[in-house]
N, C-alpha and C positions, 0 to 999 in steps of 0.2 A: 874521769869526771862522768863515763858513760855511765859507770857505775853507781854513781852517787845519784845520778837524775834517774836511774832505774828504783836504787832504795826508795827516794824521796815518793817517786808514782804509786810504788805500790803500798808504803805507809800512806799515801791521798785514798789509794782505793781500799785500801781496809779498814780507814774511817767510813769510809760512806757505806759501804757495806755495815760496820758495825751500827750507825744510824739508821741504816734502812730497818736493820733489822728490831731495833728498839720500838722504831714506828709502825709494826705490824702488831694490829689489835688482837690480843690475848684471847683466846676462846676456851671459856670456862665452860666445864662440866658441871650440870647439874640433873639430880634425878626430880622427876614430877610424882610423887606417889601419893595417888588418889582413891578412891572407894570401889570403882570398878571402872575397866580400860571398854566395857561393851555398854555404853550408855549414850544417848544424845547430849544429856546434859555434862557429862564430864568430858566428851567428844568436843564440845565449844570451849571448857575451859582450854583442852588441849591446843584447838584452834589459836585463841586470844594468846597462849602460853608462846606459841611456836611464832607468829607474830612477834612480840615482844624479843624473843631468842633472837630472831633475824636481827634485828636491828641491833641488840646489843653483842651479838656473837657470843651465845650461849647455845650449845649444844645439849639438847633435852634428851632424856629418854624416860618416856610414857610406862609406868609401872604401876599394877595394884590388882588387887581381887580380879576375875573375870564377871561377876557381881556383884554386887553390893551384899548381898545374903550372904557371903563368903567372907565377911569382916573380919572375921578371927587371921584368916589367911594374911591381913596386913600386918600382924608382926614379923611375920617370916621376911617378907619383903621388904622391911624396914632396917631390921637385920643384917640381908645379906645386900644393899644398899649401903648401911656404914662401910660394912668390909669393905666395898670395892673403893672408897674411899673419894667421891666427888666432890668437886669444891662447894658443892652446896645440896642443901637437900628442901624441898617443898613438899610439905606433908599435908595431906586434908584426911585428919584422925578419922577411922569410920568407930573408935569406940573411946570415950572420955578417960578411960580410968585405964585400960586392957593399951591402950597405945604411949602410957605416958614415960614408961621405963625404957621401953626401945627408942623411942624419940629422945630423953635424955640422956642414953649411952651413947647416940649419934654426935649430941653437943659434947660428950667426956672425951668423944675421939676428935674433939678441935673441926667438927663440920658445923658451919651455921644452919638453922634450920629455919623457915619461913612458913607459917603455918599458915592453911587454906580452908576456908569455909567452914573448918569444923574443929574446935579447940580439943586441948589435953587437958590434963589435973597439974600444971606446972606453967612457969611463964618464964621459962631460960630459952625460949625460943625468939628470934631477932624482931621479926614482924608477924599480924595476924592480917589477913585479904580477907572479907569476909562480906555477907550479907549481913545487916543489921537484924538477925532471925527474931528477936524481943518483936522489935516493931512490925517483922513483917508479919506476926501472929495475929498483933495488936491490929493493923491494916485488913486482915482477911477477917477478922471478927467485926470491924467496922463493917466490911462489905456486906455480909453475915445480918448483920443487926437492919442495917439501912433497906434490905432486898427481902428479909421474908416477912410476911404478912402478921403472920403469928407469933404475936408479943411475949408467948411465955413457953415459947416452940422448945422440944426437947433434941438436945441435940447429941449425935453420939462420933465421937473423935479417933479416926485410925492415924497414929504416928508410926514413923516407923521403929530404927533402933531406939529403946531403950536409953541406955546409957551415952547415945551421941549427943554432943553441946547443941546442936540445931534442935534435936528434937527435943530435947528439954526448955529452949530459951521459946521455941516456935509455939510450944504446947503453954507457956507461962504468961508468953503474951496473949495470946487466945484468947485462955480462959477468966485470964484478969478484965482484961477489957470487955469479955461477958458479963462477969461478976460484978463488976463496979457501974455497967452503963445502961444494963437492959435486966427486962425478968426473966430470962432465957436462962436454962440449965442444963449441965452436960450431963446426960444419961447415964454414957458408956464410954469407957476409953479403952483402946485398944493398941498393939503392936505387932507389926509386920514383917519386922526386921526387912523391909525393904525387899519384901516377896511379892508380887503383883498376885500369885496364885493363891498366898496366903491373904492378902489384902481381900481379895473374892471372896471367898470362904469367910471370912471374919464379919464382911458385911452381909453376907448372906442369912450367917446365925443373929446377927446384930437387929436384921430386920425381922426376923422369925422369933427372937425373944423380947425385945423391945418394940412391939409396932406401934408402941404413942411417939420412938422417933420420926419427927419430920425433917431433919438438918443430918446432913452427915460431912463432915470436914476431912480432908484427906492431908495431911502436913507434908509430905512429898511427893513427888510424880509417881510414883511406885502406888504408894496408898492410895491416893487418887486413882489411877487407871485402872485396880484391882476393883475399887466401890464403883468407878463407872460401869467396869465390865457387869458386875454383881445386879444394878440397877437398870442394865441396859436387858440383860435374863431374865428378869420379872416383870420390866415395861413398867418400871416406878419412875416416869418422871415428874411423878407429885412431889418425891423425895428432893430436898434443895441439896445440892451437891456443889461444896465452893471446894477451892484447893491451893496448896503452894505448887508451883511447878507447872506448867502446859508444855508437852508433849505432842508429837505428831499425832499419837493415837488423842490422846486430850484433847485436843483439837476438834475432831473428828466427832467426838462426843459431846463438845459444845454446839458444833452444828447441829447435831442432834437435838439440843438442846437440854441435855443427858447433865453434862457440868456445866452449871450456870454463871461460875465466876471463879477467876483465879488468880493470884500475885504471882508474877512473876520475878525470878532473879536477875541477873545479868551475869552470867556464867562466864562468859566471853571477855568481859573486862575483869573479872576475877582473873580468869588464867592472865590475863595482859600485865595487869598490875602485880600479881605475884611474882612475875621473873623479872620485871623492870624492880621492884622492890630488892627483889634478890642480888640484881646489879651492881645497884646502889649500896648494898649491905657489902658484895666482894670489892670494893671499891673504897671501904672505907667511908663511906659518907653515913651522914646524921641519915634516920628514916623514921615516920611514925609508927608509936608500938601498934597501932590498930586502923588499920585504912578500910572502910566501909564502902560497899557499893550499890546502889538505889534501887527499889522498888516498881512496878508499874502494875496497876490492877487490870485486866484483861478479860470481856465479856465476851458476846456474840455480838455487839453493838462496833464494837473495836478491833476484833480478832485478825481484819484484814488491812489495819491499817498499817503502816510501812515500821514503823518503830518496832509493834508486836510481831511482825512477817518475822524480822531479824532475828529475835528471840525465841521466839518459837519453829521457827525453819532455819539455823545456823549454817548448815547445809548446801541451801539452794540458791 
């Protein structure tokens, strides 16, 4: 009788243990591969990703080149990540073409890929979380058209990595708006490979070689920061500088009236939504193919508003 009761109790305990184990939330391993691990923008993306990771029990590894200008190193990072076989990869592709094959190889290895910020030349990813970059370019162009007095102004554009999708889309959105809605013209377009020092050098050359340029547009933070440094060095507050993105350094230039206007993305939300979407993919839930986050316009008048401060100073 005692043996029978003991056996029954052990059976009950075993069932309780098994039920308890089955209710423990599974921890997923996800690699977040970005364009630069030493960047305010990507640091804010990581903050948003970590917040979602804590909610959905996702352990993140934050990977990428140290600087965006070293974007070709991302190929090796994607390959090493796929070899480790995480549950999923979130990828901000540094180049539209070069990163296509490594991304597809990861998919072939059975790893779902969620794209973040920048696309590749493939549609084999599960979902794409980004700013609508074409719209961001158009919004910036509309601000330039509204704020620049000279209706036939000559514009110099400093873009970043020529073959990255955000670079192409922002340039398309900006130039199409300028061509279709103004008498302004694009006098010069250069690419800085997301290198601030190169952007500064290109701006100095642009001003020297094309003195009729009165508007300069930086299509990402590094391009605009380099341009701002050059204009500050030359004492050229008369040149209208506009940007996409605004770092702490750029905010200082805005206070000095060197940077006149910027269109801000929301990197924190992009990071959060990318991890939230990854969780849904891993749980076999339906997800939207494209998820876009909003942009906002900042200038000297509203740069100290609470909304803008949260975007410019995400770590403070």
